[in-house]
N, C-alpha and C positions, 0 to 999 in steps of 0.2 A: 389372377390378381387380386390380393387380399388386404384390405386397410382396416386398422382397429381404431376405431375413437372411443371414449369417454367422455362424455358429457355431464356437468354438473351446474345444474340451475340453482343459484341462493336461493330464491323466492319458493320453488317448492324442494328444493334440495332431491332434484331427480339424477340417479345415475344410471348412463345406459352404456350399456356397450352393443356396437353395433358391426356388424360385418356385411362389407359390399364384397362379393363375386362377380367378376364379370367374364365373361366367355364370349367369344366372336366365333362366327360361322367362317369357314375359310373362303378366303377372297381370292380374286383370280384376275390379273392385270391383262387386258384385252386392246390390241389397237383399233382407233375404231374403222380405218383405212381398211383393214385387215376384215371387220364383219363386214363394213358393207360391200367388198370383195365376193365375197364367200356367200352375202345373201340374195346378191344381185341388185341392191338398189342402195340408196341413203335415205339414212334416217337423220330425224332431229331428236334431241338428247331426249324429248318428252315422248316420242314416237317409239323410242329404244326401250325406255323406261315401261312404258305401257305394254311393249312386247315383252318386258323380262318378269313383268305381273303379271300376264297370261300365262306362261311357262313354268309360273311356280319359281324364278329365282329374284333376285333383288339387284337393281344397280345403284352402287353404294354412293358412288362417286364419280365427278367426271373431272380429269387433271389430266397433266404431262409430265414427263420425266424430268423438267424443269424445276415447275412447280415442287414436284415431290422432296429432290433435294434441296431446293433450298428452305424447307420446314423444317428437314432434317438436318443440314449444314449450315444454313446459311446462303444468302444470296451469291455471296460470291464464288463458292462450290457449283453454283448452279449454272454459273457464266457457260455457255455455247451448246448447251446440252438440248435435245432435240425439246420442242414444243408442241408433236404431233400427242392429238388428242387421243387420252386412255381411260376406257373406260374399266373402273373398278366395280365385279360382279362379285356379290357373296351367292355361293351354291349351298345348297343341302350339304350337310356332315357327311351323308352317306352318299352321295351321290360322287363317285371317286373318278367316275365317265368324264365329272364336269369341270377338272381339275387343272384343266388345260386348255390355250385357244381351239386347239383340233377340237377337244371335243364339245366346245361350247359350241363352238361353229357348225359342226356336223347335227348337234342335236338341234338347235334351231332351224337348219335347215330340212331335219325331218319332222319338226313340227309347222312349219310353214308349207310342207310338203313341195318343196322344192326337189326333192329326191328321196327315195326309200331307203330304210335301213340296208345297212350293208349286210354283207354274207359270209362271214369270214370261213376261210378256208386252210387246210394242211398243204404247203406244197415242200418238196415230196410228200405222201400222205405217211409214207412210213420213215421213221429216222435213219440215218447213217450210224454203225457201229463206231465208224472213224472219229464223230465228233458226242458220244456220249460221255454221261458222268458217272462217276464210280464212286460210292459212298461209303467210308470205311466206317468202322466201330467205335472210334471214339470220337466222334461227333455227339452221339448220344450224350455223352456226358456235359456239353454246354450248349449247341444250338443243333440238334438233329435233322432236320429235313432242309431239304434243296429243290428248286424246280430251277426248268430251265427253257429258252426258246431261241429262234435266230431269225431277226429280220434281215432278209435279203436283197440288194441289191438298195439298198437305201440311200435318198437322196438327200440331206439337211443344207437349208443357207441357212444362215446366221440366226435367224428367226427362230424359225423351226427346232436347231439346234438349243437354243436358250430356253427353249420351250419344253423340250426331252428334259433336260436338267431340272429346269423347276417342276414338271411334272415329278420326278421321283422325288424332291425334296418337300413337294406340298405331300404327298404319301406318306414319305419318313414321320412327317410329324402328326397325320392322319390317321389312317388303320394301322402303319406299323407301329405305333405310339414311340416313337423315337427311337426308333431302330429294335427297340426289346421284342419286338415281336416277328417282325419282318427287316432284312436288310438287303438293296437293291444295289446290284453291279453289273454296269454296263462298258461292256470290250470291244474293241476291234478284233473282230474274227480271224482276220488275215495277219496279225501281227502273234498269232498262237496256232497249236499245234495239238488236235485232239489225239487221243480222249483225253478227258480231263480227271481229275483226283480231289474231292473234297473230303480232307482227313482233320483232325485236331493233333495238335503237335506243343510240348513244351513253349515255351517263347522263344528260350535263350537257342532252337532250333530253326525258327523261323527268320530268314532272310531276305529282304527284298530292299529295293527303291519304292518307297511311299510315290504316291501322286504326287507329281508336280515338286519335285525333289529329284535332290544331284546323289544323295551319297544312300549307299546301302545302311540302313539298322535291322539290330532282331527286335524280337516281340518285346522284351524289356524299353531298347532305345525307342522304340515306336510309342509306348504309353510316353515316357522322358518327353518327345520332341513335342507332343501335342497336348501336355497336360495346362500349358497357357493359350492353345488355340481356340479363339472365340467361338467356332463353333463345334469343333472335332472334341471338346474337352468333355462336353456334356456327353458324350457317348464312351469314354472309355471305364467308367463304371459296370457298364454290361458285363466285360471279359477279366477288367482286371485282377482279381484275384482268384481266377480259375487256376489249376495247375496247367491246364492245356489251353492253346488257343486255336482257333478255326482257322482254316487257310485251304484256300483253292490253286491246285498247279497243275500246269497241262503235263503232256506227256516228257515235255523237255525240260521240266522242270522249272519253268516259269513261273512265278505267283502273280497269279491274277487279281486276287483281290485278301484281305485279313478280315472277313465280316465281323462284325456290322463297323468298324473301325474305317478305312480305307481300301481303296483299287492300289493298285501298283502300277506306276507310270508308264512301265512297258506296250501296257494294252491301252492306254487310254484313249479316248475316241475325239471327233474333232469332225470340221463339215465336211472334211475328205473320205470320212469314212465311210465304207461302199455296204461294209455287212457287220452286222450287230448281234454279239452273241450275248444274252440277258441272264444272268442268275440272282434267283433270290434264294438265299438263305435266313430258316425260321425258326421260332420255335411252336408254330403256331401254322400248321400244314395248311390249313382251308383258307384262313387271311394271305399266305403265301400265292395262295392258287388266286385268289382276286386280283392281288397285285401284280402277279404276274398277265394275268386275261387283262388288265387295266392298262398297262404299258402296251402291248403287242395289239390292242384293239385301235389304242389311239395315234399308234407312228406306224400302223402297218400300211397306211393311205399314203405314206410317202415311199414305201417299197416301188422296184420295178414292176411287180404284179399285186395292184393295190389288195389289198385286205386279205394277202396271203403271208403266213408264217410258214418257218420251219420249225419241225418239232423237235426232239432231244430228248432221248432217252436216259431215265435214273435208274443208277442199278444199287440197290444197297446191298451189301456186303452179307452173307448168310449169319453171322454173328451180330449184326444190327439188330435191335428192338422192331424196330419197322418192318425189318424183312420178315422174323416171326411172327406178326401181327399179320400178316400179309397173304404168307405160303407156309403150309407146314411140314413141308420139306427142306426149307431154306433158303432165302436169295429171293428177292424181291426187284422188279422189272416195272417201271412206271413210265407213259408217255406224256410229255407236257409240251403244249399247253393241251388241253380239253377246248375246243373250240364250240364245240356241238350246242347248240341253243339247249337249254331244258326245257321240258314241257310239263305245264299245271292245266289244271282245268278247273275253271271259275265257274261258280252258279249266278246266273244273270240275275235271278231274282235277289239276290243278299247286293249285292253290286248296285241296283237301284236302289235298293231302300237304301241303302249306307248314301249314294250321291243324290237322291231327293230327287229324283229325275221319273216319274212312271211311262213317261214315253221314250224312254230307251229301250232298245230289244237288241238283241244279240248282232245282229249285224252293224249296226250305229256305234255299240259297243267295240266292234271289231275295228270300225274305221277309225274312232278314237285312239283307240291303245298303237296302232301303226304310227299315229303321229308321235305318240311318245317312244315309239322305237322298238315298239313291242310285237310280234306278229300275231296275229290271231285270225280265227274263224270260227263260225258256229260250230258245236260239237256233234258227232250222230245223236247223242243223245239230246232228247228236248229241254232247252232251258240250261245248257251246261256251254260255254266258252273254252275253245280250245287254244290255250296261247304258247308262243314259244318265245321264253324266255333269253336273250342273246347276253353275252360276255361279261359286255358295257353296265348290266342291268344286276348286280349283284344286290342292291338291296330291296327286291324285289321278292318276298319271302312268304308271301300268303294274300290271300283273295284282296285283303281291305287293304293292302300294297297296289294292287290293280284298280281298287275301286278310288282312290287318291288318283291317279293317272286318269281316267276316264274322266273323274271330274275338273280336274287341269284342262283336261283339252278339251270338255264339254264348255266350261266358263263359269268359274264360280258365280259370276255375275247373272250368268242365264238361268241359275237356278231357282225358282219360285218361292220366294218366302210365305210358309203356311203356318199357322197356328198348331202346334202338337195336338192330337185329338186326344192324348190322353190327361187328366187332369193328376196333376203333382203338387204337394204341399211340400215346400221348402224348411224344414227344421234343422236345428243348430246339432252336433254330435252330442250328445248325454255327456263324455268326458270333458269336451269343451266347455261346455255350459258349467259344468261342476268348475274350471277351472276359472273361468269368469266370476262365477260368485266368490271362490276362494280370493280372486286377486282384489277383487273390490274389499271382501273385508280385510286383509289385510293392508290397503291403500288405507282404509277410512281409521284404521288405527296408527295412523301418520309413520306407517314404514312405506319406501319410495323403491317402486319397482326396477330390476336388471333385465337385461336380454343380454345372456352370455353365451362363450362360445360353444357350440355342441363337442367340438372337437378340443384336445388339448395335449400338452405332454405330460408323459408316465410322471414326470417330476411331480408336477402340479397335483394330476388326480391323485397321485397314491404316495409318491416319497415324500414331497413336504407334508403331506398329510398325516403320515407314519401309519400309512396303511397298505401296506405294503401285501400283495394277493395272496392268500393263503385260501389255496383253494381246498383245501382238507377242511380246515375251519366253516369255510363257506357250505359245503355237502354236508356236515354235521349238522348245521343251524338249521338248513333245508329239513334234513329229516326227523329233526326233534320238533319243526312247527307242524309236520307232517302227524308224527306220533301224537302229538299234544292237542289232537282236534277238540276234546272235549263230547260232553253228550248230545250238546245241540246240535253237532254236526257229523253229517252222513261220511260215510267212507266217498262216497263220489265226487267230494269234494277237497279230499286231500290234495289234488294236484293243484287246487286253486291258493288254499290255502299258504301249500310251500313256496308259491309265486310270489306271495303277499309277502313273505320275509324279509325282511331288512338287513343285507348281509355288506356290512361295512368295508369286509376286505374282500371283496369279488374282484377276481380278475377282470381287465379288460377288453373291448373287443380291440384288437391293435388294426393300424393299417399296413399292409403288404407292403408298400415302397412311398411312403409319406414324401412329400416335396421337401417339407422341414418338421425339424425337431418339435417346433412349436404345435403340432399338428398330427401326431401320432398315433392317439387314441381315441375312443368315444367315450366320454364322461358317463363314471359310473356315480356321479353324485354334481348334486348343486350346490354344495359347499366351497369346495374352491374358487369357483367362478366368484360366488359374493366377499371369498376373502380377497379375491385378485383384485376386483373393483374398489372394494373399501382402500385396499392397498396404494391406487392410485388416483384417490382421494383423499390422502391424509391432511391435506391442507384444508379441510373442511371443517368448519365447526363440529364441536360434539352435541351432543350424542349422534352416531352413524344408525341409521334403522333401515337396512335393507332385506329385499325380499324377491324371490323369482319362484316361479311357475313354470316348470317346463318339463320335457324327458330327458329322462338319461337311459343309458343301453344295458343292460344285462347279457351276461351270457347265457344259453340256455340250450342244452341238447335235447331238449322235448318239442320245438318248434321245427320246421323245415330248414329257414334260415340259421339256425343254431344260435341265434340271439333276438332280444324283443326288447321295445321300447316299456319304458313306467312311466307314469307322469308322478312329479312328485312335487312337493310345495317344501320351500326353506327361507329360512328368515337370519338375520343377523342384526346382535345390537352391539352397539362397541362405545364406552365411556371412559371416565378414569375409573370407574369403579364397573365389576362385571355385568352388572345389570340384569344377572340371572333372572331376579323377581318380574322383570318387562319379559323376557322372553318365556318364561314360564307361564305369566300370563295372557300373552298373546296366546300360546298354544290352547292353552282352556277356552279363552275366548274365541277362536277360530274352530274348534273340535265342538264348543257348546252348540254354534249355529249350524254346524252339521248334525246336530242330532245325537250327537255322541258326548255322555256327559262323566266326568271324571268319577271313578269308585271313591275318591276321599271328599269328594262334593257333597255339601251339607244340606245345600237346596236344589238338586238336578234339575237340567229342566225337564217338565211334562210330560213333553212329548219327545223325549228322548228314547231313543229304541235300541241304542248301545252302548256301551260303558267300555271306557279304558282306565288303565293304572300305570305309574311309573315303576321300572324294577330297575335295580341298580345293573349297570350294563360294564363291559370291558372292551371301550372305543377305543380306540389308541390314539384316535385325533383328539378327544377330550381328555380334563383333567382327571384322573382316579379319586373316587369319590364324590364326584361335582356332576357326574354324568349320570342319565338313564336310559333305558328302553323306554318306547311307548308301546304299550303292549294291550292287544285289543282282545276283550273278552265275551263271550266264552271262549274263543277261539283260543286265545292263550299265545296270540303270535306279536311277534314283535315287528310292526308297520315301519317303526322311525326311530330317532332317537333324539335327545336335548340334553344341554351341557354348556360346559364351561371349557371353550379350546383351550389344550395344552400350549402350557409358555413354547416349548419346542416347536409347535407349528408356525405360530404365528412372527417368534424371534428368528429360530435356528434356518427355516426353509426360506424360500426365496420371498415371500410375502414381505416378509419385514415391514412388521405392524407392531407397533408399543405400547399399544394400549391394551386391555385386557375385553376380550371377546365371548359373547354367549350365543349359540346356534340352536337350531333344532330344525329337523329334516323328517317329512315323513311321505309316505306312500298314498295317492289319493284314488288310486284304482280299486282298492278293496272299499273306500267308503261309497264308489259310485255304487257298487254291486249290493251291500247293506241301504243306500238310501232309494235302490231301486223295488228293493224287495218289502220294504215298509210305507 
């Protein structure tokens, strides 16, 4: 949730734009009675809170169903509801095995050494051809992957059934990224007939009765049916515009599901279901396997043979891209799930150093890791630990993850606090030190600091500023700066000079799936934020004097990420007249303090090591003939711009400003390099 506030203080004329972003960890609701039954003893709230801390999770709240409903819908709606104590437990976002009651209870039992980590097995070890899943090549156009498994002889009471559904919902919101990466479908196998077919068809050809509905609809009808549905409407965009929709059939032509939207009503599960068929369709195969492993690991304990899973063979058509990647002859067959633990070797000394417990040896580490559900033993090689990572621990990717588990089981409070043997001296980053200096100078000149969004809309960043991206122009500017390096600059600095170039029409970095149109690009300039802040404070007394020193992001194919941060300083002056002389004087003052004197200055600073001059520019955001580039000498590179803002920017755009505005903006990073040299 993002909230914007613009605050104005009459005494100091402080204009602020503050962004608050709140993110919460996954929360699992567990009945206290069930926990105590699983752990074999009663706990006070304080004792259980301490146990959670020891295990690395957090007891967020102690409540009950009636209390939760009363908070949301009022006391009247809560009448007659259960008052059984519920623990709301916050778990790490990457611990998918803790997203349900079964997972938390099992993990705590292992941690308390009440039981050993379970061993998951395939039963039967080879899949049946009658229950295989055949994947057609058309699925590659929209949702190419699918993984499957079967839970046989499962027994679900009402609590376990609700936990089964709740785990799927939490996985959909977490690792599945709201079903964009993975969508889970669970079905009553006894109502279906294999083998199964996963294909993609035009929406008008898909006809079935959706879950908990009574009438048959096609793909278009289903979209219309759920466009007002409180939950499902958020998933429609995933496939709505595709010419084909994914769909799964059994051999009798019964629709199991149309992922990622909804299952068919024919195969819905209930507390009476004995055999569950699980399918996960995906755009990310790795995450699909993690999701499938999590579901079968958590609920195979309810099977007739605990912790056993029946595998399913997935066959890709020879024309499917997946098939071509896996087999040169075409046609690929994969058996899911893979329940065999991953083997990992860890360095005992590395873990001991990270944890900060010199007394830990390989045997003790193996014992601690077993409490975290990871089978371990001293390896044949001295100083090494052989670890078997179960399918429940997809979060373990590196030795540092094992070190974290060792630290948790060892107990953070048991780690001896020591003064580090090395002597270090903290120091501010040079660019931040320069930033603080510039902020101080601008504030002492009577200007008020702003802190504006790093993200914005394309309209604010480009269209309203009349700075529509011109990649050819930006490229030519960079080349010109590189060619005009002058006699004082070596060829090895050409790349840096090009990076210093101020390109007003540079293309912004775009977000691939923005939550809202207000935050769809990363800003390439500080000027729109200052104009927006002034627009929000138009009732304030004139003149308005604002500044900001912060980062923008520009595209750069020369770096690994394809984009880089650039620190800039910008200022705005608005009054009944344009006040260009004020903003011009401010620029001279700030650059002079940075030992960069204007070429036209009659009395340049004695210690000035650089010069700059103003050259006519053609920035569309500023008034023609009333603007200039800030050109550094002798490099002859434009590091910024100054001028009177074009009337069409302040009047015709979305800023809705009626007074003349003068502004400047320049890059700070080249100044940092020049300062360090001198």
